[in-house]
C-alpha positions as CSV (number, residue, x, y, z in Angstrom):
1,X,-60.9,0.0,59.0
2,X,-64.7,-0.5,58.7
3,X,-66.6,1.1,55.9
4,X,-68.3,3.6,58.2
5,X,-65.0,4.7,59.7
6,X,-63.4,4.9,56.3
7,X,-66.3,7.1,55.1
8,X,-65.9,9.4,58.0
9,X,-62.1,9.7,57.4
10,X,-62.6,10.6,53.7
11,X,-65.4,13.1,54.5
12,X,-63.2,14.7,57.2
13,X,-60.4,15.2,54.6
14,X,-62.8,16.9,52.3
15,X,-64.6,19.0,54.8
16,X,-61.9,20.0,57.4
17,X,-62.1,23.7,58.0
18,X,-59.2,25.8,56.9
19,X,-58.4,29.6,56.9
20,X,-59.5,31.6,54.0
21,X,-62.3,31.0,51.4
22,X,-64.5,27.9,51.6
23,X,-63.0,24.8,49.8
24,X,-64.2,24.0,46.4
25,X,-63.7,20.3,46.3
26,X,-65.5,17.2,47.7
27,X,-65.0,13.6,48.6
28,X,-64.9,12.8,44.9
29,X,-61.8,14.9,44.4
30,X,-60.0,13.0,47.3
31,X,-61.1,9.7,45.7
32,X,-60.1,10.7,42.1
33,X,-56.8,12.1,43.2
34,X,-55.9,8.8,44.9
35,X,-57.0,6.9,41.8
36,X,-54.8,9.0,39.5
37,X,-51.8,8.9,41.9
38,X,-52.2,5.1,42.2
39,X,-51.3,4.9,38.5
40,X,-48.2,7.1,38.4
41,X,-46.6,10.2,40.1
42,X,-48.3,13.4,39.0
43,X,-47.3,17.0,39.4
44,X,-49.5,19.5,41.1
45,X,-50.5,21.4,37.9
46,X,-51.4,18.2,36.0
47,X,-53.4,16.9,39.0
48,X,-55.3,20.1,39.1
49,X,-56.1,19.8,35.4
50,X,-57.3,16.3,35.8
51,X,-59.5,17.1,38.8
52,X,-60.7,20.4,37.2
53,X,-59.9,22.5,40.3
54,X,-58.1,25.8,40.8
55,X,-54.7,26.5,42.4
56,X,-56.1,27.1,45.9
57,X,-58.1,23.9,45.9
58,X,-55.3,21.7,44.6
59,X,-52.9,23.2,47.2
60,X,-55.4,22.3,50.0
61,X,-56.1,18.8,48.6
62,X,-52.3,18.1,48.5
63,X,-51.8,19.6,51.9
64,X,-54.5,17.4,53.5
65,X,-53.4,14.2,51.7
66,X,-49.8,14.9,52.8
67,X,-50.9,15.7,56.3
68,X,-52.7,12.4,56.5
69,X,-49.6,10.6,55.2
70,X,-51.4,9.4,52.1
71,X,-49.1,11.0,49.6
72,X,-45.5,12.2,49.3
73,X,-44.4,15.0,46.9
74,X,-41.0,14.9,45.2
75,X,-39.4,16.5,42.2
76,X,-41.1,14.0,39.8
77,X,-44.5,14.7,41.3
78,X,-46.8,13.4,44.0
79,X,-47.2,9.7,44.6
80,X,-49.0,7.4,47.2
81,X,-47.3,6.4,50.4
82,X,-47.9,2.9,51.8
83,X,-50.8,4.3,53.8
84,X,-52.1,6.0,50.7
85,X,-52.0,2.7,48.8
86,X,-54.0,1.1,51.7
87,X,-56.5,3.8,51.5
88,X,-56.8,3.4,47.7
89,X,-57.2,-0.3,48.1
90,X,-60.2,0.3,50.4
91,X,-61.8,2.4,47.7
92,X,-61.2,-0.5,45.3
93,X,-62.8,-3.0,47.7
94,X,-65.9,-0.8,47.9
95,X,-66.0,0.0,44.2
96,X,-64.1,-2.8,42.5
97,X,-65.3,-1.8,39.0
98,X,-65.5,1.7,37.6
99,X,-65.9,2.2,33.9
100,X,-67.4,4.2,31.1
101,X,-70.6,2.8,29.6
102,X,-71.7,3.3,26.0
103,X,-75.1,4.7,25.1
104,X,-77.9,2.2,25.4
105,X,-81.7,2.3,26.0
106,X,-80.9,2.6,29.7
107,X,-78.0,5.1,29.4
108,X,-79.1,8.0,27.2
109,X,-76.4,10.5,28.0
110,X,-73.5,11.4,25.7
111,X,-71.1,10.4,28.6
112,X,-72.1,7.6,31.0
113,X,-70.0,6.3,33.9
114,X,-70.7,3.3,36.1
115,X,-69.6,2.2,39.6
116,X,-70.1,-1.3,41.0
117,X,-70.9,-1.1,44.7
118,X,-70.4,-4.3,46.6
119,X,-73.1,-5.8,48.9
120,X,-75.5,-2.8,48.9
121,X,-78.6,-4.0,47.0
122,X,-80.6,-4.1,50.2
123,X,-80.0,-0.4,50.5
124,X,-81.8,0.4,47.2
125,X,-85.4,1.4,47.4
126,X,-86.8,3.5,44.5
127,X,-83.4,4.7,43.6
128,X,-84.4,8.4,44.1
129,X,-81.8,9.0,46.8
130,X,-79.0,7.8,44.5
131,X,-80.4,9.7,41.5
132,X,-80.6,12.9,43.6
133,X,-77.0,12.4,44.9
134,X,-75.7,11.9,41.4
135,X,-77.4,15.1,40.2
136,X,-76.0,17.1,43.1
137,X,-72.6,15.6,42.2
138,X,-72.9,17.1,38.7
139,X,-74.6,14.5,36.6
140,X,-77.8,15.1,34.6
141,X,-79.3,11.7,35.3
142,X,-78.6,8.4,37.0
143,X,-80.0,4.9,37.6
144,X,-79.4,2.4,40.4
145,X,-79.5,-1.3,39.4
146,X,-79.7,-3.9,42.1
147,X,-78.7,-7.5,41.7
148,X,-81.3,-9.6,43.4
149,X,-82.0,-13.3,43.1
150,X,-79.9,-13.5,40.0
151,X,-81.6,-10.6,38.2
152,X,-80.8,-6.9,37.6
153,X,-83.6,-5.0,39.1
154,X,-84.5,-1.3,38.5
155,X,-87.3,-0.5,40.8
156,X,-88.0,3.0,39.4
157,X,-88.2,1.8,35.8
158,X,-89.1,-1.7,35.0
159,X,-88.4,-4.4,37.6
160,X,-86.2,-7.0,35.9
161,X,-83.9,-5.2,33.5
162,X,-82.9,-8.3,31.4
163,X,-86.6,-8.7,30.3
164,X,-87.4,-5.0,29.6
165,X,-84.0,-4.0,28.3
166,X,-82.1,-7.1,27.2
167,X,-79.5,-5.5,25.0
168,X,-78.7,-2.8,27.5
169,X,-78.5,-5.3,30.4
170,X,-76.2,-7.5,28.4
171,X,-73.8,-4.7,27.6
172,X,-73.8,-3.4,31.2
173,X,-73.1,-6.9,32.6
174,X,-70.2,-7.4,30.2
175,X,-68.4,-4.5,31.9
176,X,-69.7,-4.9,35.4
177,X,-69.7,-8.4,36.8
178,X,-72.3,-7.9,39.4
179,X,-73.0,-10.6,42.0
180,X,-75.8,-11.1,44.4
181,X,-76.6,-8.0,46.5
182,X,-74.3,-5.8,44.4
183,X,-75.4,-2.4,43.0
184,X,-74.6,-0.8,39.7
185,X,-74.8,2.9,39.6
186,X,-74.7,4.6,36.2
187,X,-74.6,8.4,36.0
188,X,-74.7,10.5,32.8
189,X,-73.8,13.9,31.5
190,X,-74.4,15.4,28.1
191,X,-71.4,17.8,28.2
192,X,-68.6,16.6,30.5
193,X,-67.4,13.0,31.2
194,X,-66.0,14.2,34.6
195,X,-69.5,15.2,35.6
196,X,-70.7,11.6,34.8
197,X,-67.9,10.1,36.9
198,X,-68.5,12.5,39.7
199,X,-72.2,11.8,39.8
200,X,-71.6,8.1,39.8
201,X,-69.3,8.4,42.7
202,X,-71.7,10.7,44.6
203,X,-74.6,8.2,44.2
204,X,-72.4,5.3,45.2
205,X,-71.0,7.1,48.2
206,X,-74.4,7.4,49.9
207,X,-74.5,3.6,50.1
208,X,-71.3,3.2,52.0
209,X,-71.3,2.5,55.8
210,X,-75.0,2.6,56.5
211,X,-75.5,-1.1,57.2
212,X,-72.9,-1.6,59.9
213,X,-73.9,-2.1,63.5
């Protein structure tokens, strides 16, 4: 499945209309549910706690994942099907590294979370689109760092990050092994680590599927 088709599939899962009140979850919750279920089976209540959603939302999430043959629910909890594992593997190909980042001169928030997005540096302009998506996703701030010609480039801040922020760049590269044309998205929150993770996903998600013909 191409990236654009995959994106449309995940967005359909999150936005499909259902009877009753509007849904209170997003593509992030689909992504994060699959990430958690890839680790071990989880019961509905525990999954709702991890995703920070209510009973109605978790029932709908599980119903849609089951309806798409991505998960199976047994007495011991929900787990990924073979199709669910393939879907999760696609997420991992798009975002091969996802990690917490400590405070640095570039990451000022109490909680910072980073996504490595493959082959997307040519999509980064000023980084405003990614920052806005992260904020809409719940983060307080975000930066987009592009790997171009062997350097980490932050267009909205300083140009080459290794020169302006050598210590921060070193720490970021230690956790995210960026290659040419990759992007590092880092989102931050001062009060909730899940908001930082959700913002990083939202900013990364806008980069997916736009470059295919």
